[in-house]
Structures are given as structure tokens and as C-alpha cells.
N, CA and C of each residue as an Amber inpcrd file, in Angstrom:
protein
   219
 -14.4470000 -10.4470000   4.9080000 -13.6770000  -9.4830000   5.6570000
 -14.6420000  -8.5510000   6.3820000 -14.3870000  -8.2940000   7.6430000
 -15.2500000  -7.4440000   8.4480000 -15.1010000  -5.9820000   8.0290000
 -16.1820000  -5.2500000   8.1690000 -16.1510000  -3.8150000   7.8670000
 -15.2450000  -3.1090000   8.8710000 -14.4210000  -2.1820000   8.4050000
 -13.5450000  -1.4670000   9.3340000 -14.3460000  -0.5160000  10.2120000
 -13.8270000  -0.2740000  11.4030000 -14.4460000   0.7030000  12.2920000
 -13.9730000   2.0770000  11.8500000 -14.9100000   2.9340000  11.4520000
 -14.5510000   4.2580000  10.9550000 -14.6940000   5.2870000  12.0640000
 -13.7840000   6.2400000  12.0840000 -13.8000000   7.3010000  13.0760000
 -13.5890000   8.6230000  12.3530000 -14.3910000   9.6110000  12.6790000
 -14.2840000  10.9200000  12.0370000 -13.0000000  11.6190000  12.4910000
 -12.2810000  12.1820000  11.5150000 -11.0530000  12.9260000  11.7820000
 -11.1280000  14.2640000  11.0540000 -10.4300000  15.2300000  11.5670000
 -10.3540000  16.5430000  10.9340000  -8.8860000  16.9250000  10.8150000
  -8.4320000  17.2460000   9.5850000  -7.0420000  17.5920000   9.3710000
  -6.9050000  18.4080000   8.1070000  -5.7860000  19.0890000   7.9800000
  -5.4740000  19.8560000   6.7730000  -4.7640000  18.9320000   5.8010000
  -5.0480000  19.1170000   4.5010000  -4.4510000  18.2360000   3.4940000
  -4.1810000  19.0290000   2.2220000  -3.1570000  18.6560000   1.5080000
  -2.8100000  19.2690000   0.2330000  -3.8390000  18.8160000  -0.8080000
  -4.6470000  19.7510000  -1.2950000  -5.7110000  19.4150000  -2.2540000
  -5.1660000  18.8100000  -3.5410000  -4.0290000  19.3130000  -4.0070000
  -3.4460000  18.7760000  -5.2450000  -3.0390000  17.3180000  -5.0510000
  -2.4080000  17.0250000  -3.9250000  -2.0060000  15.6430000  -3.6430000
  -3.2320000  14.7420000  -3.5310000  -4.2920000  15.2480000  -2.9310000
  -5.5180000  14.4610000  -2.7890000  -6.1460000  14.1700000  -4.1550000
  -6.1850000  15.1720000  -5.0400000  -6.7210000  14.9460000  -6.3950000
  -5.8830000  13.9120000  -7.1430000  -4.5520000  14.0190000  -7.0180000
  -3.6690000  13.0620000  -7.6880000  -3.8820000  11.6550000  -7.1310000
  -4.0410000  11.5400000  -5.8140000  -4.2750000  10.2230000  -5.1960000
  -5.6040000   9.6440000  -5.6710000  -6.6520000  10.4740000  -5.7260000
  -7.9620000   9.9890000  -6.2060000  -7.8370000   9.4290000  -7.6120000
  -7.1460000  10.1590000  -8.4690000  -6.9790000   9.7120000  -9.8560000
  -6.1520000   8.4240000  -9.9160000  -5.0290000   8.3750000  -9.2100000
  -4.1460000   7.2040000  -9.2390000  -4.8240000   5.9630000  -8.6820000
  -5.6690000   6.1540000  -7.6660000  -6.3330000   5.0150000  -7.0260000
  -7.6430000   4.6450000  -7.7130000  -8.1030000   5.4870000  -8.6120000
  -9.3370000   5.1980000  -9.3460000 -10.5860000   5.2710000  -8.4820000
 -10.5990000   6.2000000  -7.5390000 -11.7620000   6.3650000  -6.6670000
 -12.3700000   7.7420000  -6.8980000 -13.6100000   7.9140000  -6.4740000
 -14.2930000   9.1620000  -6.7880000 -14.4020000  10.1490000  -5.6350000
 -14.1910000   9.7090000  -4.4180000 -14.3290000  10.6350000  -3.2920000
 -13.0190000  10.7880000  -2.5330000 -12.9160000  11.9120000  -1.8450000
 -11.7320000  12.1610000  -1.0230000 -11.6000000  11.1030000   0.0650000
 -12.6980000  10.7600000   0.6930000 -12.6680000   9.7660000   1.7760000
 -12.1650000   8.4150000   1.2650000 -12.6390000   8.0010000   0.0860000
 -12.1720000   6.7370000  -0.4940000 -10.6740000   6.7920000  -0.7790000
 -10.2050000   7.9360000  -1.2820000  -8.7830000   8.0800000  -1.5980000
  -7.9390000   7.9530000  -0.3410000  -8.3510000   8.6040000   0.7200000
  -7.5820000   8.5480000   1.9630000  -7.5950000   7.1480000   2.5410000
  -8.7660000   6.5230000   2.6310000  -8.8500000   5.1720000   3.1950000
  -8.0590000   4.1700000   2.3610000  -8.1870000   4.2570000   1.0340000
  -7.4800000   3.3250000   0.1530000  -5.9710000   3.5280000   0.2410000
  -5.5290000   4.7750000   0.2610000  -4.1020000   5.0500000   0.3460000
  -3.5230000   4.5200000   1.6570000  -4.2240000   4.7200000   2.7560000
  -3.7510000   4.2180000   4.0460000  -3.6770000   2.6960000   4.0440000
  -4.6700000   2.0550000   3.4560000  -4.6710000   0.5880000   3.3970000
  -3.5070000   0.0850000   2.5440000  -3.2440000   0.7560000   1.4350000
  -2.1280000   0.3510000   0.5660000  -0.7990000   0.4660000   1.2950000
  -0.6120000   1.5280000   2.0790000   0.6290000   1.6970000   2.8380000
   0.7930000   0.5360000   3.8180000  -0.2870000   0.1970000   4.5250000
  -0.2340000  -0.9120000   5.4860000   0.0690000  -2.2310000   4.7700000
  -0.5340000  -2.4550000   3.6010000  -0.2790000  -3.6750000   2.8400000
   1.1810000  -3.7540000   2.3960000   1.7440000  -2.6260000   1.9670000
   3.1400000  -2.6320000   1.5290000   4.0750000  -2.9130000   2.6950000
   3.7700000  -2.4020000   3.8720000   4.5940000  -2.7020000   5.0360000
   4.5630000  -4.1950000   5.3450000   3.3850000  -4.8220000   5.2390000
   3.2770000  -6.2690000   5.4410000   4.0920000  -7.0170000   4.3870000
   4.0250000  -6.5680000   3.1490000   4.7580000  -7.1920000   2.0610000
   6.2630000  -7.1250000   2.3160000   6.7800000  -5.9280000   2.6790000
   8.2140000  -5.7940000   2.9010000   8.6700000  -6.5580000   4.1290000
   7.8230000  -6.6510000   5.1330000   8.1690000  -7.4650000   6.3080000
   8.3130000  -8.9250000   5.8900000   7.4070000  -9.4030000   5.0350000
   7.4990000 -10.7660000   4.5120000   8.7810000 -10.9520000   3.7130000
   9.0780000  -9.9760000   2.8360000  10.2770000 -10.0840000   2.0080000
  11.5380000 -10.1140000   2.8710000  11.5840000  -9.3200000   3.9120000
  12.7440000  -9.3120000   4.7970000  12.8620000 -10.6340000   5.5610000
  11.7240000 -11.1870000   6.0000000  11.7540000 -12.4730000   6.7140000
  12.1970000 -13.6000000   5.7880000  11.8040000 -13.5400000   4.5210000
  12.1010000 -14.6380000   3.6030000  13.3910000 -14.4120000   2.8230000
  14.0950000 -13.3320000   3.1130000  15.3500000 -13.0310000   2.4180000
  16.2990000 -14.2220000   2.5110000  16.7630000 -14.6410000   1.3620000
  17.7050000 -15.7690000   1.2290000  17.1120000 -17.1270000   1.6010000
  15.8200000 -17.1970000   1.8420000  15.2220000 -18.5010000   2.1020000
  14.4910000 -19.0200000   0.8730000  14.2520000 -18.1480000  -0.1090000
  13.5870000 -18.5580000  -1.3400000  14.6340000 -18.7500000  -2.4290000
  14.4330000 -19.7480000  -3.2560000  15.3480000 -19.9910000  -4.3580000
  15.1610000 -18.9310000  -5.4350000  16.2740000 -18.5000000  -6.0260000
  16.2040000 -17.5730000  -7.1490000  15.3400000 -18.1930000  -8.2400000
  14.4640000 -17.4120000  -8.7890000  13.5870000 -17.9120000  -9.8390000
  12.3310000 -18.5760000  -9.3320000  12.1070000 -18.5820000  -8.0480000
  10.9250000 -19.2620000  -7.5340000   9.6450000 -18.4660000  -7.7610000
   9.7800000 -17.2190000  -8.2180000   8.6200000 -16.4050000  -8.5740000
   8.6730000 -16.1200000 -10.0590000   7.9760000 -16.8860000 -10.8370000
   7.8700000 -16.6350000 -12.2690000   9.1710000 -16.7570000 -13.0410000
  10.1360000 -17.4970000 -12.5320000  11.3510000 -17.7330000 -13.2630000
  12.3980000 -16.6300000 -13.1420000  12.1190000 -15.6040000 -12.3150000
  13.0900000 -14.5230000 -12.1480000  13.3460000 -14.2860000 -10.6690000
  14.5430000 -13.9110000 -10.3670000  14.8530000 -13.5160000  -8.9890000
  14.2520000 -12.1430000  -8.7510000  13.6700000 -11.9410000  -7.5850000
  13.0600000 -10.6560000  -7.2390000  13.9130000  -9.9950000  -6.1710000
  14.2570000  -8.7420000  -6.3970000  15.0550000  -8.0020000  -5.4370000
  14.1980000  -6.8880000  -4.8350000  14.3330000  -6.5940000  -3.5540000
  13.5800000  -5.4940000  -2.9590000  13.9840000  -4.1660000  -3.5680000
  13.0450000  -3.2170000  -3.6250000  13.3190000  -1.9120000  -4.1710000
  13.9720000  -0.9920000  -3.1630000  13.8640000  -1.3280000  -1.8790000
  14.4610000  -0.4650000  -0.8690000  15.4740000  -1.2470000  -0.0510000
  16.3640000  -0.4970000   0.6130000  17.4620000  -1.0450000   1.3650000
  17.0760000  -1.9990000   2.4000000
């Protein structure tokens, strides 16, 4: 995988939310927390787009013997 192109940004952020994100993501720096959180959001959007495209095209139980339902509408 190619290295992402990084660009310096300046913004205000909730320090408490940033500390919680660092802990939840298991990273040590603020920059890692922000980059990882943004990547996770993008990955989840790709996942839900896939789930919406494959809705009703997969057989129930085709993932580990259980039907999987989306968590959001």
C-alpha cells in the first residue's frame, strides 16, 4: 500500500474526545489518533456501501452460519 500524502492542517479539537480516541484506537499520538479515526470512518462507509449493494443477494447464514443485519437504517 502506498504511503498517504500528508498535508498540514490547523483546527480546534475537543481534547477529551481526542484522548478517548487515542485510548480506543491504541495509538500514542494525537496525529495517529486523527489519521486512524478518519481512515476507520472511510472504511466503514465502504463496508456499508457493500452491504447495501449486496442486500438480499446473499443467502442467510452465508457468513459464519448466521444472518447479518445492518446496524443502521
